[in-house]
C-alpha positions in Angstrom: 108.5 52.6 70.8 104.9 52.0 69.5 102.8 54.4 67.4 99.5 55.6 68.5 96.8 54.3 66.2 94.1 56.8 65.2 90.7 55.4 64.6 87.9 57.5 63.1 84.2 57.0 63.9 81.1 58.4 62.2 78.6 57.2 64.8 79.4 57.6 68.5 78.8 54.0 69.4 80.0 52.4 72.7 83.5 51.1 72.1 83.9 47.3 72.0 87.2 47.0 73.9 88.7 48.6 77.0 88.5 52.3 76.4 88.3 55.5 78.3 85.7 57.9 76.9 86.5 61.5 77.5 83.8 64.2 77.4 83.9 68.0 77.6 81.3 68.8 80.2 79.2 67.4 83.0 76.3 67.2 80.6 78.4 65.0 78.3 79.3 62.9 81.4 75.6 62.6 82.3 74.7 61.6 78.7 77.4 59.0 78.3 76.7 57.6 81.8 73.1 57.0 80.9 74.0 55.5 77.5 76.4 53.1 79.1 74.0 52.1 81.9 71.1 51.5 79.4 73.4 49.3 77.3 74.4 47.3 80.4 78.1 48.1 79.6 80.8 47.3 82.1 81.8 50.9 83.1 83.2 53.0 85.8 84.0 56.7 86.3 87.5 58.2 86.4 88.4 59.1 89.9 88.1 62.9 89.3 84.6 62.5 87.9 83.1 60.6 90.8 83.1 63.4 93.4 80.3 65.7 92.3 78.7 63.7 89.5 75.8 62.4 91.7 75.1 66.0 93.0 75.2 67.4 89.4 72.6 64.9 88.1 70.3 65.1 91.0 70.5 68.9 90.8 69.5 68.8 87.1 66.6 66.6 87.9 65.4 68.7 90.8 65.7 72.0 88.9 63.9 70.6 85.8 61.0 68.8 87.6 60.7 70.7 90.9 62.3 74.1 90.2 64.7 73.6 93.1 67.8 75.8 92.9 70.9 73.6 92.4 73.9 73.6 94.8 76.4 72.1 92.3 79.0 74.7 91.3 78.4 74.3 87.6 74.6 74.9 88.0 74.3 77.2 91.0 73.8 80.4 89.1 70.7 79.1 87.4 67.4 79.6 89.1 65.3 78.0 86.4 65.8 75.3 83.8 64.8 77.8 81.1 67.6 80.1 82.1 70.1 77.3 81.8 68.6 76.2 78.5 69.0 79.7 77.0 72.6 80.0 78.2 73.9 76.4 77.6 71.4 74.9 75.2 72.6 76.6 72.0 76.2 75.5 72.5 76.1 72.1 74.1 74.5 69.2 72.1 74.9 67.0 75.2 72.7 69.4 77.2 70.0 69.2 74.5 70.0 65.4 74.8 69.7 65.6 78.6 66.9 68.2 78.2 65.0 65.7 75.9 65.6 62.9 78.4 64.2 65.0 81.3 61.2 66.0 79.1 60.4 62.3 78.7 60.1 62.0 82.5 63.6 60.9 83.6 63.7 61.0 87.4 65.9 60.5 90.4 64.7 56.9 90.6 65.8 56.3 87.0 69.2 57.7 87.9 69.5 55.5 91.0 68.7 52.5 88.9 71.4 53.5 86.5 73.9 54.0 89.3 73.4 50.3 90.2 75.0 49.4 86.9 78.1 51.5 87.6 81.2 49.5 88.7 82.0 51.5 91.8 85.3 49.8 92.3 86.7 51.4 89.1 87.1 48.0 87.4 84.7 48.6 84.4 86.0 47.8 80.9 85.0 51.3 79.9 86.1 54.3 81.9 84.2 57.6 81.6 85.3 61.0 82.5 85.7 64.6 81.5 89.0 65.7 79.9 89.9 67.6 83.0 89.6 64.3 85.0 92.2 62.6 82.8 94.9 65.3 83.1 98.3 63.7 83.9 97.1 60.2 83.0 98.3 57.8 80.3 95.6 55.7 78.9 95.9 52.8 76.5 92.8 53.6 74.4 91.0 56.9 74.4 87.7 57.9 72.7 87.0 61.6 72.3 83.3 62.1 72.6 81.5 64.4 70.0 80.8 67.0 72.7 84.5 68.0 72.6 83.9 69.3 69.1 80.9 71.5 69.8 80.6 74.4 67.5 82.6 77.5 68.3 81.2 80.8 67.1 83.3 82.7 64.6 85.5 85.2 66.3 85.2 83.5 69.7 88.9 83.2 70.6 88.3 82.1 74.2 85.8 79.3 73.0 88.3 78.2 70.3 91.2 78.1 72.8 89.1 76.0 75.3 88.1 73.6 72.5 91.7 73.2 71.2 92.9 72.8 74.8 90.4 70.0 75.5 91.2 68.3 72.2 94.9 68.5 72.9 94.6 67.3 76.5 92.2 64.5 75.6 94.2 63.4 72.6 97.5 63.3 74.3 96.2 61.0 77.0 96.2 58.1 74.5 99.1 55.7 74.5 98.2 53.2 71.8 94.8 54.1 70.3 92.9 57.4 69.9 89.3 57.2 68.6 88.0 60.4 67.2 85.0 61.7 65.2 85.5 61.1 61.5 85.0 64.8 60.6 88.0 65.7 62.7 
């Protein structure tokens, strides 16, 4: 009975109103988590994102700084940060931003301080999660993060199918407002 309003953005700023930000990957989740924490935003994670997020971030930090092999399922196959960088770095802009943050000395202590800013009761004005975490949900306002539109190599049918699937799933979660990158 009410149309969904499409809003375009050209700079991925933190939304003003109650919005759910959907990202593509754990690296996108890590990046936006840190952005929201640094901005002292009122935010929480979608229920599906909470489970392994802490392990993912701590594994990234340990692999980068101490060369400790990760246990998180998305990272386990990497024995060095350089191996992950050569595999993921060229295709995931969020990974590159996390890499820069770690180069500047981001540590487990920094992460723990950021965790203190998270609304653990799920009552934050802004919700954050991966597209997969939002499946089967209806959300009043959804912002699709730029990492959902990472470049797909020409001829990469599987990569294109994943990108289209993520855009479709993320976009169809919105009931009243969908906020998307302007170049979309």
